[in-house]
C-alpha distance (Angstrom), angle and dihedral (degrees) to the residues before:
residue distance angle dihedral
M1 . . .
R2 3.78 . .
K3 3.87 88.9 .
K4 3.69 92.5 47.5
V5 3.79 91.3 54.8
L6 3.77 95.2 46.3
A7 3.99 90.5 47.5
G8 3.78 90.5 51.5
L9 3.87 90.9 50.1
V10 3.78 92.7 45.8
A11 3.93 90.4 48.6
R12 3.80 87.6 55.9
G13 3.87 91.8 46.5
V14 3.86 92.7 -113.3
L15 3.81 125.2 142.9
V16 3.81 121.7 -156.7
E17 3.78 132.9 -160.4
P18 3.85 115.7 -124.2
D19 3.82 94.9 -112.7
A20 3.88 89.6 50.4
L21 3.83 89.1 51.7
G22 3.75 92.2 51.0
Y23 3.84 87.9 51.4
I24 3.84 89.4 51.9
M25 3.79 92.5 50.8
A26 3.77 93.3 48.4
Q27 3.89 89.5 64.8
P28 3.74 115.1 99.8
K29 3.90 88.7 -120.7
P30 3.73 107.4 24.0
L31 3.76 98.0 179.0
E32 3.85 93.0 52.1
Y33 3.70 91.6 44.5
I34 3.79 96.0 54.6
E35 3.90 91.2 44.2
G36 3.86 87.7 52.9
Y37 3.85 91.9 48.4
L38 3.76 93.7 48.3
G39 3.65 91.9 45.6
R40 3.81 89.6 58.0
Q41 3.76 92.4 52.7
G42 3.83 100.7 65.2
Q43 3.74 102.2 -147.6
A44 3.73 111.4 34.9
P45 3.85 111.2 -100.8
L46 3.78 119.1 -117.8
F47 3.96 93.2 -134.0
I48 3.94 130.9 17.9
T49 3.72 118.1 -149.9
L50 3.78 129.6 -168.7
N51 3.84 89.4 -113.6
D52 3.89 87.2 54.6
L53 3.74 90.6 57.1
K54 3.65 94.7 42.0
S55 3.76 93.7 52.9
G56 3.79 89.4 51.7
A57 3.84 97.2 48.4
L58 3.78 120.6 111.4
Q59 3.82 112.3 -91.7
S60 3.82 91.8 -118.2
E61 3.79 92.5 61.4
K62 3.77 125.6 92.0
V63 3.78 121.5 -152.8
I64 3.81 112.8 -156.1
L65 3.81 138.5 165.2
R66 3.88 109.8 -124.9
D67 3.79 120.6 178.1
G68 3.81 91.3 -20.9
E69 3.67 93.2 -50.4
I70 3.78 132.7 107.2
V71 3.76 111.9 -118.5
I72 3.83 129.3 -177.1
E73 3.80 114.7 -148.7
K74 3.71 117.3 -154.9
P75 3.80 125.1 -171.1
A76 3.80 116.6 -106.7
I77 3.79 108.9 -100.0
E78 3.84 111.8 -131.8
D79 3.77 99.8 142.5
K80 3.83 113.1 29.8
E81 3.90 93.6 -154.4
A82 3.80 95.0 43.7
T83 3.73 96.5 48.9
A84 3.80 100.3 35.2
P85 3.81 111.1 134.3
S86 3.76 114.5 -93.3
L87 3.79 106.8 -119.6
S88 3.85 127.4 -158.6
M89 3.78 117.9 -122.0
E90 3.88 86.7 -108.6
Q91 3.93 90.2 54.7
K92 3.74 92.9 47.9
Q93 3.76 90.5 57.0
L94 3.79 96.1 48.4
P95 3.79 112.9 112.4
I96 3.90 125.4 -143.4
P97 3.74 109.5 -90.9
T98 3.81 112.9 -100.7
P99 3.89 91.4 -9.0
P100 3.93 114.9 -156.8
P101 3.82 119.6 -104.2
R102 3.78 113.9 -83.3
H103 3.74 130.8 -159.6
L104 3.82 124.4 -164.8
G105 3.84 114.0 -71.0
K106 3.83 93.4 9.0
G107 3.72 103.3 101.5
G108 3.80 135.1 -77.7
P109 3.79 129.1 96.8
K110 3.69 116.0 -29.3
R111 3.78 113.7 -99.7
K112 3.75 112.3 -113.8
T113 3.90 114.8 -128.1
G114 3.69 114.4 -114.4
D115 3.78 144.8 160.7
A116 3.75 115.1 -141.1
R117 3.74 89.3 -159.1
E118 3.78 89.1 73.3
F119 3.84 95.1 59.7
D120 3.77 137.2 66.3
A121 3.80 120.0 -125.3
D122 3.73 119.0 -98.4
I123 3.75 112.0 -158.5
S124 3.72 128.1 157.6
I125 3.86 123.5 -177.5
I126 3.89 108.9 -144.1
K127 3.79 103.3 170.5
D128 3.81 127.5 13.2
I129 3.86 133.7 145.3
T130 3.89 92.1 -144.0
G131 3.90 107.7 124.1
Q132 3.82 90.9 -3.5
S133 3.77 102.4 84.0
R134 3.89 110.9 125.9
C135 3.75 100.9 168.9
S136 3.69 110.2 136.1
G137 3.87 101.9 171.4
K138 3.72 96.2 -109.9
A139 3.84 123.7 134.7
S140 3.80 88.7 -114.7
D141 3.80 89.3 65.7
F142 3.80 92.0 67.4
S143 3.73 91.3 49.6
H144 3.92 92.5 52.7
Y145 3.75 89.4 43.4
F146 3.82 97.0 55.9
Q147 3.68 94.4 35.6
S148 3.85 88.3 55.0
R149 3.84 88.6 52.6
F150 3.78 94.0 47.7
N151 3.79 93.5 48.1
A152 3.84 96.1 47.4
L153 3.84 96.5 46.7
S154 3.83 95.0 38.7
R155 3.91 88.7 56.6
L156 3.91 86.5 53.4
L157 3.80 91.1 47.8
R158 3.83 93.2 48.1
Q159 3.80 88.3 62.4
R160 3.86 89.1 67.2
P161 3.71 109.8 93.3
E162 3.71 96.9 -129.3
L163 3.80 90.6 54.4
A164 3.84 98.4 43.1
S165 3.86 88.6 101.3
A166 3.80 98.4 36.5
V167 3.84 111.8 150.3
D168 3.80 130.5 -148.5
I169 3.79 115.8 -87.5
Q170 3.81 90.8 -116.2
V171 3.86 89.9 58.2
A172 3.76 94.8 42.7
A173 3.92 90.5 54.4
R174 3.89 89.8 60.3
Y175 3.85 94.2 68.0
E176 3.86 143.1 48.6
R177 3.67 102.0 -138.1
E178 3.73 143.9 85.6
V179 3.75 115.6 -52.6
A180 3.79 146.3 162.9
I181 3.78 123.1 -135.7
I182 3.70 140.2 171.2
G183 3.70 124.2 -150.8
M184 3.85 147.7 142.3
V185 3.78 118.4 -97.1
R186 3.75 110.6 -112.9
E187 3.72 100.5 174.2
V188 3.88 140.0 -2.5
K189 3.73 128.9 -155.8
P190 3.67 115.7 -171.8
P191 3.88 121.5 -147.7
K192 3.69 116.2 -77.7
P193 3.82 121.9 -129.5
G194 3.81 107.2 -97.9
G195 3.76 92.2 6.3
T196 3.89 135.2 82.7
K197 3.77 116.1 -21.8
Y198 3.78 90.7 -141.5
T199 3.75 130.1 101.5
I200 3.79 106.6 -135.9
M201 3.76 120.5 -154.7
T202 3.69 133.8 172.2
L203 3.82 114.6 -128.7
E204 3.82 122.8 -166.6
D205 3.71 139.7 -178.2
G206 3.79 130.6 172.6
T207 3.80 90.6 -74.6
G208 3.67 102.7 50.3
A209 3.85 150.0 -57.7
I210 3.80 133.7 -88.0
S211 3.71 137.9 -177.9
V212 3.89 116.4 -111.3
L213 3.76 123.5 -162.3
T214 3.79 123.4 -161.2
K215 3.83 131.6 170.8
S216 3.86 94.0 -155.7
E217 3.73 111.7 112.0
E218 3.84 91.6 -175.4
E219 3.71 99.5 67.8
H220 3.85 95.7 76.4
I221 3.81 96.1 -159.4
L222 3.77 113.5 -148.5
N223 3.88 126.2 -152.4
D224 3.69 112.6 -101.6
E225 3.77 98.4 14.1
V226 3.83 118.9 130.6
I227 3.82 115.6 -121.0
G228 3.70 142.9 165.5
V229 3.78 122.6 -129.1
V230 3.80 128.5 -162.0
G231 3.77 116.7 -168.9
K232 3.75 151.3 95.5
V233 3.88 124.0 -56.7
S234 3.72 108.4 -138.4
S235 3.85 139.2 164.0
G236 3.88 85.6 -125.3
R237 3.74 135.5 -111.9
N238 3.70 118.2 -50.3
G239 3.84 92.7 -10.3
R240 3.82 89.9 -60.5
F241 3.80 92.7 148.2
K242 3.88 121.9 45.2
E243 3.83 87.5 -155.8
K244 3.61 131.0 42.7
A245 3.88 122.5 -85.5
V246 3.66 137.8 -171.2
F247 3.80 117.8 -115.9
A248 3.79 99.7 -152.8
D249 3.77 122.2 -135.8
R250 3.75 93.7 177.1
I251 3.78 137.7 11.2
V252 3.87 113.1 -147.3
R253 3.79 126.1 -159.0
P254 3.87 127.6 -169.3
E255 3.90 87.5 -109.5
I256 3.79 127.6 170.8
Y257 3.80 115.1 -113.4
G258 3.90 126.3 -169.4
H259 3.75 97.2 -22.0
R260 3.82 111.6 -168.9
P261 3.81 105.9 -141.8
R262 3.92 116.6 -133.4
L263 3.83 113.2 -119.9
G264 3.77 126.3 -145.9
Q265 3.77 120.8 -119.0
R266 3.75 97.4 -135.6
P267 3.78 130.7 69.5
L268 3.89 93.4 -109.4
S269 3.83 136.0 128.1
A270 3.77 140.1 -153.7
A271 3.78 127.0 -143.0
F272 3.82 120.2 -151.2
I273 3.77 124.2 -157.6
S274 3.79 134.8 154.0
D275 3.82 144.9 -176.7
I276 3.82 102.4 38.5
H277 3.90 90.8 165.9
I278 3.76 93.0 -167.6
G279 3.90 107.8 -172.4
S280 3.87 93.3 45.7
K281 3.75 120.4 111.6
K282 3.77 87.2 -130.2
F283 3.82 95.1 59.2
L284 3.72 110.1 124.9
P285 3.91 106.6 -134.3
K286 3.86 94.0 173.9
A287 3.69 96.2 54.2
W288 3.94 88.9 48.4
E289 3.81 91.3 50.4
Q290 3.84 91.2 50.8
F291 3.89 88.4 51.7
A292 3.79 94.4 47.9
A293 3.77 90.5 46.3
W294 3.85 90.1 50.7
L295 3.75 90.1 54.2
R296 3.77 90.1 53.7
G297 3.65 93.8 46.7
D298 3.92 135.6 88.0
D299 3.88 97.9 -100.7
P300 3.83 103.4 133.7
L301 3.86 90.1 -135.1
A302 3.76 90.8 52.6
R303 3.82 93.8 48.5
R304 3.71 89.8 58.3
V305 3.89 93.7 56.0
K306 3.85 108.5 112.5
Y307 3.84 99.3 159.2
L308 3.70 137.7 39.7
V309 3.84 116.7 -163.8
I310 3.78 112.9 -162.5
A311 3.94 104.7 -166.3
G312 3.86 100.7 -155.0
D313 3.77 144.2 -68.8
M314 3.77 93.5 76.7
V315 3.90 87.1 165.5
D316 3.64 134.5 30.4
G317 3.85 92.4 -121.9
V318 3.84 130.4 -148.7
G319 3.78 124.9 -92.4
V320 3.81 93.5 6.9
F321 3.80 94.6 132.0
P322 3.92 132.7 4.1
S323 3.81 118.7 -71.0
Q324 3.89 89.5 3.6
E325 3.89 89.8 143.1
E326 3.78 86.9 73.2
E327 3.82 90.7 62.2
L328 3.92 95.7 43.7
E329 3.88 125.5 106.3
I330 3.80 87.5 -178.5
S331 3.91 112.6 35.3
N332 3.84 95.3 -177.3
I333 3.79 118.8 85.3
I334 3.88 93.3 -147.4
G335 3.73 90.8 45.9
Q336 3.82 90.3 55.9
Y337 3.76 93.1 52.1
E338 3.82 89.7 47.8
A339 3.82 88.4 53.4
L340 3.83 88.4 48.9
G341 3.88 88.9 55.2
K342 3.78 88.7 53.3
L343 3.85 91.7 53.1
L344 3.82 90.0 49.9
E345 3.77 90.3 54.5
G346 3.82 88.3 73.9
I347 3.87 91.1 58.1
P348 3.80 110.0 95.5
E349 3.80 114.1 -102.2
H350 3.84 95.7 -124.0
I351 3.86 89.7 63.1
E352 3.83 113.1 91.7
V353 3.89 107.5 -139.4
I354 3.79 115.6 -151.2
M355 3.86 116.4 -164.1
L356 3.80 130.3 -169.0
P357 3.79 125.5 178.4
G358 3.80 130.5 -114.3
N359 3.68 137.1 -164.8
H360 3.98 91.7 -76.4
D361 3.76 93.0 51.7
G362 3.78 126.8 98.7
V363 3.87 99.2 -100.0
R364 3.86 131.5 88.4
L365 3.83 112.4 -58.7
S366 3.89 92.5 -135.3
E367 3.77 117.3 94.0
P368 3.05 134.9 -89.5
Q369 3.84 88.4 50.0
P370 3.79 120.3 -161.2
A371 3.81 122.2 -129.3
L372 3.87 119.4 -79.9
P373 3.95 110.9 -68.8
A374 3.80 119.1 -106.8
Q375 3.83 92.6 -102.1
L376 3.84 91.8 61.2
V377 3.83 92.9 42.0
K378 3.83 86.8 53.4
A379 3.84 89.8 53.5
I380 3.63 95.3 50.0
S381 3.81 89.7 48.8
A382 3.90 95.8 -173.1
K383 3.79 133.0 120.5
A384 3.65 108.9 -94.6
T385 3.85 146.4 133.1
Y386 3.80 110.9 -114.3
V387 3.83 118.1 -156.9
G388 3.68 138.0 168.9
N389 3.87 131.3 -103.0
P390 2.90 116.4 -76.5
C391 3.94 102.6 25.2
L392 3.81 130.4 -179.4
M393 3.79 109.4 -158.1
T394 3.84 140.9 152.3
L395 3.73 122.1 -126.0
D396 3.84 108.5 -165.6
G397 3.73 87.7 -20.3
V398 3.72 95.1 -51.4
R399 3.81 113.3 123.7
V400 3.84 113.5 -127.6
L401 3.82 123.1 -173.9
A402 3.87 104.4 -161.5
Y403 3.82 115.2 -169.8
H404 3.72 125.0 167.3
G405 3.72 91.5 -139.4
K406 3.74 116.3 -126.2
G407 3.76 89.8 137.7
L408 3.82 86.4 68.1
D409 3.90 87.4 77.7
D410 3.83 90.9 62.4
Y411 3.73 94.1 52.2
V412 3.82 93.4 51.4
G413 3.70 105.7 77.6
N414 3.85 95.0 18.4
V415 3.78 97.8 60.3
G416 3.73 116.3 54.8
K417 3.78 121.8 -125.5
V418 3.75 96.3 22.5
S419 3.69 126.1 108.1
Y420 3.75 141.6 168.0
A421 3.88 87.7 -97.4
Q422 3.88 89.0 64.9
P423 3.75 106.6 50.4
A424 3.82 92.1 159.8
R425 3.88 90.2 62.3
I426 3.71 91.5 49.5
M427 3.78 91.7 51.1
A428 3.80 89.5 49.4
E429 3.73 89.7 57.2
M430 3.79 89.0 52.8
L431 3.78 90.1 53.7
K432 3.80 91.4 47.7
R433 3.85 90.0 55.8
R434 3.70 91.5 36.0
H435 3.81 87.6 -135.9
L436 3.95 133.0 102.7
C437 3.76 95.7 -147.1
P438 3.78 119.4 -0.6
I439 3.73 100.1 170.9
Y440 3.81 110.1 92.0
G441 3.79 115.1 -153.5
G442 3.73 94.4 22.8
K443 3.84 130.2 114.5
T444 3.71 92.5 -55.9
Q445 3.71 119.5 71.3
I446 3.81 112.6 -134.0
S447 3.82 129.6 -165.6
P448 3.82 112.2 -141.0
E449 3.81 97.6 -128.2
R450 3.83 119.9 176.2
T451 3.80 86.9 -107.1
D452 3.90 121.8 43.1
H453 3.79 100.0 -126.1
L454 3.76 91.5 -174.9
V455 3.87 91.9 69.3
I456 3.84 111.8 106.1
D457 3.67 95.0 -140.9
T458 3.78 94.8 153.0
V459 3.84 118.4 55.1
P460 3.75 108.9 -122.2
D461 3.80 122.0 -147.0
I462 3.91 88.2 -145.2
F463 3.75 125.1 30.1
V464 3.80 113.2 -169.2
T465 3.88 127.9 -176.5
G466 3.71 137.5 166.1
H467 3.81 133.6 175.3
I468 3.72 101.5 102.0
H469 3.87 96.2 68.4
A470 3.78 94.9 -124.3
A471 3.68 131.9 126.8
A472 3.85 122.0 -133.8
A473 3.69 142.3 142.0
Q474 3.77 124.9 -174.4
R475 3.77 142.6 142.2
Y476 3.67 127.3 -112.0
E477 3.74 119.5 -173.3
G478 3.84 89.8 -31.3
V479 3.76 95.3 -45.9
L480 3.85 115.3 116.6
T481 3.82 107.5 -136.2
I482 3.80 118.8 -162.3
N483 3.81 130.7 -175.2
A484 3.74 98.7 -162.6
S485 3.83 106.7 -143.4
T486 3.96 125.5 -131.1
W487 3.78 140.7 -105.1
Q488 3.95 93.1 -139.5
D489 3.79 120.4 94.3
Q490 3.87 119.9 -134.5
T491 3.80 111.0 -52.0
P492 3.74 127.0 -144.9
F493 3.81 90.6 -107.2
Q494 3.84 90.7 51.8
A495 3.82 91.6 47.7
I496 3.80 91.5 52.8
H497 3.78 88.6 52.6
N498 3.74 95.9 41.3
I499 3.89 93.4 -115.7
Q500 3.70 112.7 155.7
P501 3.89 112.1 -162.7
D502 3.78 127.1 -148.3
P503 3.76 102.1 -135.8
G504 3.82 127.6 -179.9
R505 3.89 98.0 31.0
V506 3.76 121.0 136.8
T507 3.85 121.0 -169.9
V508 3.79 110.5 -150.7
V509 3.87 117.9 -165.5
D510 3.72 125.7 -163.6
L511 3.71 102.7 -136.2
D512 3.82 94.3 -160.5
T513 3.86 94.1 54.7
S514 3.87 105.5 17.2
N515 3.82 90.7 -127.2
Y516 3.76 117.1 136.3
E517 3.68 143.8 -166.5
V518 3.87 132.1 -159.9
K519 3.80 111.7 -135.6
R520 3.93 118.3 -160.1
F521 3.82 123.6 -145.1
Y522 3.76 99.3 166.2
């Protein structure tokens, strides 16, 4: 059991002092205890001391030293209600780490009744490119952009114990010993059939570049992602390399571990949708009308909805792909947004609509995308909050990262075992790398801003995407990931490629409990 506890802590990048480990092993169920403790901490700590654990112990426990060993004394339980541990207000509000999905009536905390009409909206925009674009097209923009990415992700990587003492690549190349380095991937060469079994990549930082060799085929290293490497510097075997290289023992990413989601303090919910594609002949008006009618109705879940987040592609656009005009019901871009405004009239006034653009909307195609321009907002003529793509915001204090999801295209095909049919797995890969689209020059156009707005530098509580017309909701290390469906039926392009969309799904999240339900309107 001791080895299992230590292995679990090492996997999370957590160090523990001997006395603290003894305290953990003195628990009746050490593994469950440490999982509960880490779940209450949000981001996993770098080091756990005995004082840390004692300060987090239940008030009814006594921690004593008996014959040189740590012992936890618990009161004898005769009457469960009379002897229940006295929890602080903070402890009462703590959620279970990475709780399983819950549908109504199938377990989990009971939903509080609420009426969103009785509350004002509480929205705060934390990170958004709108009005902050500084890209001028100069070569220096690319230098600033990649330096911004490297700095942001290397700071996150240095929080991992194994990379706390990472050295510059230039320094590492002077020795032949165990080192830890952090760099951006410049090039990846997979193993060749009948040749070396190593994947060879070039890793660089501001001081230089070095070859890194790894035998792991499960890492799926991407160009331009920032990683840490722990391994031994060597001149290679039999003089294979003229210059020194690092033989990697471990690849380290700026992952998310055991995030504790924030909870709202009011009985309100947020609904997440995407890809309306108004203007397309394949738009589903009846499904939308049912959804809007449900929001106006008396369903207790609908009455709690205070926020409606639309994750891009509000309209089908014009000239987005060849021969698109043959698939359009409305061929004018202004007309499409006017039709969108009429759709939104059916949404109850007390619901705050938040809209971000996608690759079909009337903004620049390169990401990050600013909010819709004034001309299109005027055409919509509906009350809404218009934000850029991506956008980090809070809804009732709950952090929501909303991203339309064009970067999903770059993960599919470059990361093994992920496909468009598994959006939650793709989103998990994004969270592992803390980046929405690390590959520059791939399928997603990226604007080299002075700050890389596609870095996930702040851990969200809810991460929502769209774009691929699938419906999915799943938790990854405490983060609720949602791919927000579509309101467009299967298109000719999708039919050719055997892509079956999941239209008319709405994911509704209770902000005060983090529980969710997927409603179907098609």
